C-alpha positions as CSV (number, residue, x, y, z in Angstrom):
1,M,65.8,32.1,82.6
2,D,64.7,28.5,83.1
3,K,63.1,27.2,86.3
4,Q,63.6,24.2,88.6
5,I,61.7,22.8,91.6
6,I,63.7,21.7,94.6
7,L,62.8,20.0,97.9
8,K,62.9,22.9,100.4
9,K,62.2,20.7,103.4
10,R,61.1,17.2,104.2
11,P,57.3,17.0,104.6
12,T,55.7,16.0,107.9
13,G,52.6,14.0,107.1
14,K,50.8,15.1,104.0
15,P,53.1,17.3,101.8
16,S,52.3,21.0,101.3
17,E,53.3,23.5,98.7
18,S,55.6,25.1,101.2
19,D,57.8,22.0,101.1
20,F,58.9,22.9,97.6
21,E,60.7,25.9,96.2
22,F,61.0,27.4,92.7
23,Q,64.3,28.6,91.5
24,E,65.6,30.3,88.3
25,I,68.5,28.6,86.6
26,E,70.6,29.3,83.5
27,N,71.7,26.5,81.2
28,H,74.9,26.5,79.2
29,D,75.1,25.3,75.6
30,P,75.5,21.5,75.4
31,K,79.0,20.2,75.2
32,A,80.2,17.2,73.1
33,G,77.9,14.3,73.8
34,E,75.3,16.4,75.6
35,V,71.8,17.6,74.7
36,L,69.6,20.5,75.7
37,I,66.1,19.1,76.4
38,E,62.8,20.9,77.2
39,S,60.3,19.2,79.5
40,K,56.9,18.5,77.9
41,Y,55.1,16.2,80.4
42,I,56.0,15.5,84.0
43,S,54.9,12.4,85.8
44,V,53.8,12.9,89.4
45,D,53.6,9.6,91.4
46,P,52.7,8.5,95.0
47,Y,56.1,6.8,95.4
48,L,57.8,10.1,95.3
49,R,56.5,10.8,98.8
50,G,58.7,8.0,100.1
51,R,61.8,9.6,98.5
52,M,61.1,12.7,100.5
53,R,61.9,10.8,103.7
54,D,65.4,10.6,104.9
55,E,65.5,6.9,105.2
56,E,67.0,3.9,103.4
57,S,64.7,2.4,100.6
58,Y,64.9,0.8,97.2
59,I,65.9,4.2,95.7
60,E,67.9,7.0,97.2
61,P,66.0,9.7,99.0
62,F,65.7,13.2,97.6
63,Q,68.2,15.7,99.0
64,V,67.0,18.9,100.6
65,G,68.0,21.9,98.4
66,K,68.3,19.7,95.3
67,P,65.8,19.2,92.4
68,I,63.0,16.6,92.6
69,E,63.1,14.1,89.8
70,S,60.6,11.8,88.1
71,M,59.9,10.3,84.7
72,I,59.6,13.1,82.1
73,V,58.9,13.3,78.4
74,A,61.1,15.9,76.9
75,E,62.0,17.3,73.4
76,V,65.6,17.7,72.2
77,L,66.3,21.3,71.4
78,K,70.0,21.1,70.7
79,S,72.1,18.0,70.3
80,H,75.8,17.2,70.3
81,N,75.0,13.6,70.9
82,P,75.3,11.2,67.9
83,T,72.3,9.1,69.1
84,L,69.8,12.0,69.4
85,E,68.7,14.7,67.0
86,K,66.9,18.0,67.4
87,G,63.2,17.3,67.5
88,D,63.4,13.9,69.0
89,H,61.0,13.1,71.9
90,V,62.7,11.2,74.7
91,I,61.7,9.8,78.1
92,G,63.8,9.4,81.2
93,M,64.3,10.0,84.9
94,L,64.8,13.8,84.8
95,D,64.9,16.7,87.2
96,W,61.9,18.9,87.6
97,K,63.2,21.7,85.3
98,T,61.7,23.5,82.4
99,R,64.9,22.9,80.4
100,Q,68.1,21.0,81.3
101,I,71.4,19.8,79.9
102,H,71.7,16.0,79.8
103,S,74.4,13.5,78.8
104,G,71.9,11.5,76.8
105,E,72.6,8.4,78.9
106,N,69.4,6.4,79.8
107,L,67.2,8.6,77.6
108,R,64.9,6.5,75.4
109,K,63.4,7.8,72.2
110,I,59.7,7.4,71.9
111,D,57.5,6.9,68.8
112,A,54.7,9.4,68.7
113,S,53.1,7.5,65.8
114,V,52.2,4.6,68.1
115,A,50.6,6.8,70.9
116,P,50.7,10.4,72.1
117,P,53.9,11.3,74.0
118,S,52.1,11.5,77.3
119,A,51.1,7.9,77.0
120,Y,54.7,6.9,77.5
121,L,54.4,8.1,81.1
122,G,51.3,6.0,81.6
123,I,50.0,3.0,79.7
124,L,53.2,2.6,77.7
125,G,55.5,3.7,80.6
126,L,56.1,2.6,84.2
127,T,52.4,2.6,84.9
128,G,51.5,0.0,82.2
129,L,54.8,-1.9,82.9
130,T,53.9,-2.2,86.6
131,A,50.5,-3.6,85.9
132,Y,51.7,-6.0,83.3
133,L,54.8,-7.3,84.9
134,A,53.4,-7.6,88.4
135,L,50.5,-9.7,87.1
136,D,52.9,-11.8,85.1
137,K,55.5,-12.4,87.8
138,I,53.3,-12.7,90.8
139,G,49.6,-12.8,89.8
140,N,49.8,-15.8,87.5
141,L,46.2,-15.1,86.4
142,K,44.0,-18.0,85.3
143,K,40.8,-17.9,83.4
144,G,37.8,-17.8,85.7
145,E,39.6,-16.5,88.7
146,T,38.5,-13.4,90.7
147,L,40.9,-10.5,90.6
148,L,40.4,-7.7,93.2
149,V,42.1,-4.3,92.5
150,S,42.4,-1.4,94.9
151,G,43.1,2.1,93.6
152,A,41.1,0.8,90.6
153,A,40.5,4.1,89.0
154,G,44.1,5.1,89.2
155,A,46.8,4.8,86.6
156,V,48.0,1.3,87.5
157,G,44.8,-0.1,88.8
158,S,42.8,0.7,85.7
159,V,45.3,-1.2,83.6
160,V,45.4,-4.1,86.0
161,G,41.7,-4.6,85.7
162,Q,41.7,-4.5,81.9
163,I,44.5,-7.1,81.7
164,G,42.4,-9.2,84.1
165,K,39.5,-9.1,81.6
166,I,41.8,-9.9,78.7
167,K,42.9,-13.0,80.7
168,G,39.3,-14.1,81.3
169,C,39.0,-13.2,85.0
170,K,36.2,-11.7,87.0
171,V,37.4,-8.2,88.0
172,V,36.3,-6.2,91.0
173,G,37.6,-2.7,91.6
174,I,37.8,-0.6,94.8
175,A,37.8,3.2,94.4
176,G,36.8,6.3,96.3
177,S,33.6,7.6,94.7
178,D,30.4,6.3,93.0
179,E,31.5,8.2,89.9
180,K,34.8,6.3,89.8
181,I,33.1,3.0,90.3
182,E,30.7,3.7,87.4
183,H,33.7,4.8,85.3
184,I,35.8,1.7,85.7
185,Q,32.8,-0.4,84.8
186,D,31.7,1.6,81.8
187,K,35.1,2.4,80.3
188,F,37.4,-0.4,81.5
189,G,35.1,-3.3,81.8
190,F,35.3,-4.1,85.5
191,D,32.5,-6.4,86.5
192,S,31.7,-4.5,89.7
193,G,33.1,-2.1,92.2
194,I,33.2,-1.0,95.9
195,N,33.2,2.6,97.0
196,Y,35.4,2.4,100.1
197,K,34.5,5.8,101.3
198,T,30.8,4.9,101.8
199,T,31.4,1.3,102.9
200,E,31.2,0.7,106.6
201,N,32.2,-3.0,106.5
202,M,34.9,-3.7,103.9
203,K,35.2,-7.4,104.8
204,K,31.5,-7.9,104.1
205,A,31.5,-5.7,101.0
206,I,34.3,-7.7,99.5
207,K,32.6,-11.0,100.3
208,E,29.4,-9.8,98.6
209,A,31.3,-8.5,95.5
210,C,33.5,-11.6,95.3
211,P,31.2,-14.5,96.4
212,D,33.7,-17.1,95.1
213,G,36.5,-15.5,97.1
214,V,39.6,-13.5,96.0
215,D,42.2,-15.4,94.0
216,V,44.5,-12.4,93.2
217,Y,44.5,-9.1,95.0
218,F,46.4,-6.2,93.4
219,D,47.1,-3.9,96.3
220,N,47.8,-0.2,95.6
221,V,46.7,1.2,99.0
222,G,47.6,-1.2,101.9
223,G,46.1,-0.5,105.3
224,E,42.6,-1.5,106.3
225,I,41.5,-2.5,102.8
226,L,44.4,-5.0,102.7
227,D,43.3,-6.3,106.1
228,A,39.7,-6.8,104.9
229,T,40.8,-8.5,101.7
230,L,42.9,-11.1,103.6
231,Q,39.7,-12.2,105.3
232,N,38.3,-13.1,101.8
233,I,41.2,-14.9,100.0
234,N,41.0,-18.3,98.6
235,K,43.4,-21.2,98.9
236,A,46.7,-20.4,97.0
237,A,45.7,-16.8,96.6
238,R,48.3,-14.3,95.4
239,I,48.6,-10.8,97.0
240,I,50.6,-8.3,95.0
241,N,51.9,-5.5,97.2
242,C,52.5,-2.7,94.7
243,G,51.6,0.4,96.7
244,A,50.5,1.6,100.1
245,I,49.3,5.1,99.6
246,S,47.0,4.9,102.6
247,I,50.1,5.0,104.9
248,Y,52.6,7.1,102.9
249,N,51.8,10.2,104.9
250,K,51.7,8.5,108.4
251,T,54.3,9.9,110.8
252,E,54.5,6.6,112.7
253,T,54.3,3.0,111.4
254,P,50.7,1.8,111.8
255,T,49.9,-1.6,113.3
256,G,47.1,-3.8,112.2
257,P,45.9,-7.4,112.1
258,R,48.7,-10.0,111.8
259,P,48.5,-11.7,108.3
260,E,50.7,-14.7,109.0
261,G,47.9,-17.0,110.3
262,I,45.7,-16.4,107.2
263,L,48.7,-16.8,104.8
264,I,49.6,-20.1,106.4
265,K,46.0,-21.4,106.5
266,K,45.4,-20.4,102.8
267,S,48.9,-21.3,101.5
268,A,48.8,-17.8,100.1
269,L,51.6,-15.8,98.6
270,M,52.0,-12.1,99.5
271,Q,54.9,-10.4,97.7
272,G,56.1,-6.9,97.2
273,F,56.7,-5.7,93.6
274,L,59.2,-3.1,92.2
275,V,59.0,-2.6,88.5
276,R,62.7,-1.5,88.4
277,D,63.6,-5.1,89.2
278,H,62.5,-6.2,85.8
279,M,64.0,-3.7,83.4
280,G,65.3,-6.4,81.1
281,E,61.7,-7.3,80.2
282,F,60.5,-3.7,79.6
283,E,60.8,-3.8,75.8
284,K,58.8,-7.1,75.4
285,A,56.1,-5.8,77.8
286,I,55.8,-2.5,76.0
287,K,55.3,-4.3,72.7
288,Q,52.5,-6.4,74.2
289,L,50.8,-3.3,75.8
290,A,51.1,-1.4,72.5
291,T,49.5,-4.2,70.6
292,W,46.6,-4.4,73.0
293,L,46.3,-0.6,72.8
294,Q,46.2,-0.6,69.0
295,E,43.7,-3.5,69.0
296,G,41.4,-1.5,71.3
297,K,41.7,-3.9,74.2
298,L,43.3,-1.3,76.5
299,K,42.1,2.2,77.2
300,Y,43.6,4.8,79.5
301,D,42.8,7.9,81.5
302,E,44.9,11.0,82.0
303,T,44.4,13.8,84.5
304,I,46.5,16.6,83.0
305,V,47.4,19.7,85.0
306,D,48.6,22.6,82.9
307,G,51.7,24.6,83.9
308,F,55.1,23.8,85.4
309,E,54.2,26.1,88.3
310,N,51.4,23.7,89.3
311,T,53.7,20.6,89.6
312,P,53.8,20.5,93.4
313,K,50.0,21.1,93.5
314,A,49.4,18.2,91.1
315,F,51.6,15.9,93.3
316,I,49.7,16.8,96.4
317,Q,46.3,16.2,94.7
318,L,47.3,12.5,94.3
319,F,46.7,12.1,98.1
320,E,43.3,13.8,97.8
321,G,42.1,11.4,95.1
322,K,41.8,14.3,92.6
323,N,43.1,12.2,89.7
324,T,41.4,9.7,87.4
325,G,44.1,7.6,85.8
326,K,47.6,8.9,85.3
327,M,48.4,12.3,86.9
328,L,50.6,14.4,84.6
329,V,51.7,18.0,84.4
330,K,51.8,19.5,80.9
331,V,54.7,22.0,81.1
């Protein structure tokens, strides 16, 4: 019997393993046009927390009693689809199942000769695409500018910082431990970093790390770090709102300083970014990321948790800062 993971109940605050349920399922043989695929790597991402709420958003919420889904790399075991063959590795938005029948629609074949299959969930997947396209569409980086990145040791943030260096920027990262700060400097080339967990005054710390001010802020966390950054932005700064993990588990909408006065005074842009709005540019962006990767200009981290049974645990660990780089489950 195969297995699936469903949303048992909607989490209140931080998710717990009791919010999920494992079920045994039986798959039929694929019919005409269908394929039987086996999950190899599952991507667990902070945005999935938002889909566990019963509220309108940019993507439909998960339904209680139905499988969770995310981006998954899978192998084709049987195929009655003319575009896919047994042994092909594919990527797509798939259910959290060990094996499943699929129509083949919106499954994309990946080339394991370019990078390992897991990389297509990270540096060559939505992670890398988010970093690249957000900087391209909103960041408009210029040589010599200062780029500040929160969640800098995470999957998206670490790529953002490296692209900033490729573009000739000074890059400062914010992360949650001295080890992570040292890591983003040594491996990813960040110029300096701030450990937010040991910093009492973020406004002052950002000013010291960015003495020429912040030109572009790539925000993965929101909350008080965003508030502190706004106090340090330059004229015509660009703030990219990519994530807000600091408030995802809040049961009420938090309030904070009002940004409009600063945005007006600095003629600054603050804009939300959803990578799915730019699907038409994915192929071009992946080619550029793959080129930089092969040239050694980009590096990446993966935190890989073994075992399908540990998928909910790996997801929860995202909110505990247990990952460095992309968090994946190896099925």
